[in-house]
N, C-alpha and C positions, 0 to 999 in steps of 0.2 A: 504494500500500500504506500502511495506517495502522498506528498502534502496536499495535492489537489483532491485526492480521495477523502482526506480528512476534512477539508473544507466543505466538501459536498455531503459526505455521510454523517458527519457530526452535527450538521446544521449551522455551520459557521456563517454562511450567507444569510440565512433567515435571522440569525441572532443579530448580525450587524444591522440589518434592515429594521428589525423591531426596536433595538436599542436606540437607533438614531432617528426613528420615525420617517424612514424613507422607503421607497419601493425596493424590491429585490433586484430589479434591473439597475437602479442607482447604486446599490450595494455592490453589485457585480462590477459595474464600471469603475467604481472607486477602488475596490480591492484589486482589480486587474491592473490599474494604473499604479497603485502603491507597492504591490508585491515585488516587482523587480528591484526597486530601491531597497526594500527591507532585506531581501535575500542577498543582494550585493553587499549591504552593510554587514550582515552576518558573515559573509564570505571574507570581506576585508578584515574584519576583526579576527576571525579564525586564522587567516593567513598571517596577520601580524603576530599573533601568539605563537604560531609555528616558527616564524623567523626569529623571534626574540627568545624562544624557548620557554615562554611564559604560558601557563595554562590559566584558565580562569573563567572564560565565558560560560562553559558548562556548569561550573560551580555557582556562578552568579545566577544562571537560569534556575538551577536547582533551589537556590536560596529564595527565589521569588515564587517558587511553586512547581517548577519542572513541568511534568506532563499535566498537572492540575491547572496550568494556565489555560489550556484549551477548554477544560471543563468549566473553568470560571467564566469564560465567555459564553459558552452554549448552555450553561445551567440556568436554573430559574432565578438565582440571586443576581443582584446588580453586579456588573463587571467592575472589578477593582482596577480602573484604568491607570492608577498610579503605578502599578506593576508594569503595565505596558509602556508608560513614560520612562520608567527606570531602564527597561530594555532598550528603548530608543536612545537613551543617553549613552548606553554601553556600545551600541553599534554605530551611532552617528556622531557621538561626541559632544554635540551641542544642540540647543533648541533651534538655532539658526538653520542647521541642516534639515531638521524636521520641517520647519516652515518652508524651506526651499523645495523639499520633496512634495509637500502638499500643494504648493504653488505650481510646480511643474505638472503634477497630476491634474490640477484644475485646468491648465491650458489644454491638455490632451482630451479631457473628458467633458469640459464645460460645467462641471460640478463646482459649487461654491468652495473656495479654499478653506473656509471655516469648518465646513462639513468634513472635508478630507482630513483636517487636523484632528478632528474628533475620531475619525475612523482609523487613523494611523496607529495609535496604541492598541486598538482592538485587534487589528490585523497582525501586528507584531506579537501579541500574546498568542494568537492562533498558531503562528509560525513557530514561536519559541516552544510552546507546549508540544507541538508535533516533533520538533527536532529533539527535545528532551526525551520524549517517550521512545523514539527510535534509537537514540544513542545509548539508552539503558537496556535495550533488548538483549536477552541472552544470545551469545554468539556474535554480537555486533562488536567488531574490533575497530579501533581507530577513533572511537568516541564521536563527539559532536562534529569535528572537522570531516570525518569520513561520511557521516550521514548528510551533512550539508553538501559535500561534493557530489554525492549520489543524487540529491534533489536537484541541484543546479545542473548537473549533467543530463538528468532525465528531462527536465523542463526545457533546456536549451538544445535538446537533441544532440548532446555531446559537445556543444560549443560553449560551455560555460566560461571558458577562458577569455571570451570576448569582452568581459567587463559589463558595466551597466548598460551601455548603448547596445551591444550585441545581445545581451540578455533580454533587455526590454523589447527589442524588436520582435523576437520570436515568441515571447510569452503572451502578448496581447490576445491573439486569437485562441490559443490553447487555454489560457486561464478563463477567458470569457465563457467558453463552452463548459468548462469543468465546474467553475463556481456556480453556474446556473443549474448544474445537474444534467446538462445535455452533452452528448458526445457526437 
């Protein structure tokens, strides 16, 4: 199961729509536009840790709830978006980058940047929860970085090394159909 299956099967799209008072189509548009930047942020952070010899993103995600981050979003209780903002701080480094991501997504979708800013931590929690659950599976070696590589490789058709631009280009159509539950 990959991250797209989680968003579809766990009700991520429906949860985003319900929490933000928008249609599922708008939730799909926003998540599709935000997800490449979030995944690239995770990838950049994991790559930086590998190069510096530092571990930590996996431990940070676990301290924020690990796999329960996804359940926090799709469950009946209000989503603790502070955890999503903490994740964004870890992968983007500043609120300015988060605002820029929302602004760029707004330009491509036509959705209000304020709405996308609210959506960003929720999508980050869905991704982080999925990555945490997969990296802790029995038999999964390589931890978070390995799982992230698999997700990026699968989503980009093996071309994850292309960075944000290359990743974003190939993901729009794929994520659009997957987030809405259609293939």
